[in-house]
N, C-alpha and C positions, 0 to 999 in steps of 0.2 A: 771882419776876417780878412787876413792878408794871405795872398797866394803868390807863389813865384812860378812863372812859366819858364822852364829851362830848355834852352836850345842846345842840343848835343853837338859836339864838334864833329867835323868830317875831315877827311884827308885834305880837301880843298880849303876848309876854314883854317886848318893848321899851317897852310903855306903863308897865310897873311896877305896873299895877293887876290885882288878882285878882278874877275873877268867881266868884259862888257855885257855879257848876257845876264849878269847878276843884277843889272839895273832894275829889271822887272821885280825881282824879289825885294830890293830896297824900296821901290815905289810902293809895293803892297804893304810892306812893314810900316812905312810912313803913314799911309792911309789908315791902317789898323790902329796905330798908336794915337793918331789924331782923334779917332772915334773914342778910344779909351779916355783921352784927355777931356773931350767934350762931355762925356758921361760922368766925369769926375771920379773915375776909379783908378786912373793911372798914378802910381807912386814913383816909378822909376823904370828904366829899361835901357839897355845898351848892349853892344857886342863887346867881346873880350879879345884882346890881342892873342895870338897863338901861344901855346905853352912854351915855345922856344924862348919867349921873353919873360917867362915866369919862373917860379921856384916853389918848392915845398919845404916845409920844416918837418923833419922826422924827430919825434919825441922818443927818446931811448930811456933805458933804465936810469934811475936816479933823476937828476935834473939836466942831463945832457940833451942837447939838440943838435941836429945835423942839417945843414942846408943842402938840398938836392936841386940843382939847376935843371930846367927844362932843356930840350923838349921831352915830353912824356910820350911813350910809345903807344899806350892803349887809348887810341882815339875815342873809342866808344865810351870811355869813362870820363872824358873831358867835356867841359862846358864851353860853348862858343858865344853864348849871350843869354840874356834873361830879360823878362818883363815882370815887374812887381805891381800887383793890383790890390786894391782894397774894395771888397764888396760885402754885401749883407749876408749872403748865404753861399754854401758850397755849390748849390745849383746855379746861382748867378755866375760864379767862377767857371763852372763847367760850360755854360752858354758862351761866355767870352772866349774861352780857350777853343771851343769848336770852331770859332771864326778866325783863329790865329792863322796867318798865311803860312803856307809850307815854306820853311826856311831854306830849302834847297831848290825850290822851283816847283810849280804846279805839275802834278803828274809823276813826280819823282818819289820813290819810297823814302820815308823819313818818319821820325817821331819826336815829339817834345814831351817833356815830363812836367807835371804840375805837382807842387808840394805846398801844403799850408804851412805858414810860419807860426811858431809858438807865440802866444801872448803871455804877458807876465802872470796872469791868473792861472794859466795852464800848469804852472810849476807849484801851485799851492797844493798840499801843505808841506811839500818836501823842502821848500825854500822859505826862510823867515821873511816876515813882513818888512823888516829893515833892509834886507838884501834886495827884495823885490822893489822897494821904494828907490833904492840906489839906481837900479836899472831904469825905472820910470823917470827919474830926475835927469838922466842923460838922454832921454828920448827913445829908449829901447823898451818895447812892450807897452 
């Protein structure tokens, strides 16, 4: 089972600047990710540049698409980073995420979101075996 630990953006993370006092947060994150790696459950994890360096694609009627450049104003809806883990059970994922360092600094209010990733078999029987195999062939699911 794969889970994504999602770190929500803040006004600070959206500036793209790192203050010296954030060193403690980075050190705690490095330690945590080293523990995940030693346990063999870490698949990936990184921070994201601020939304000012990103864009969205808006799908419109027909086949029209519009590019909307960042920054995006609703910080609470943005992602600042993620950690992707693979574990045997939901309970194991919950235990790892309880240990996730506070991404804004200990003692500060914050929350991270955890979501399970779909596996190819989760789409059966809505998706044909041939289509599922195409996803598996490219390493998805």
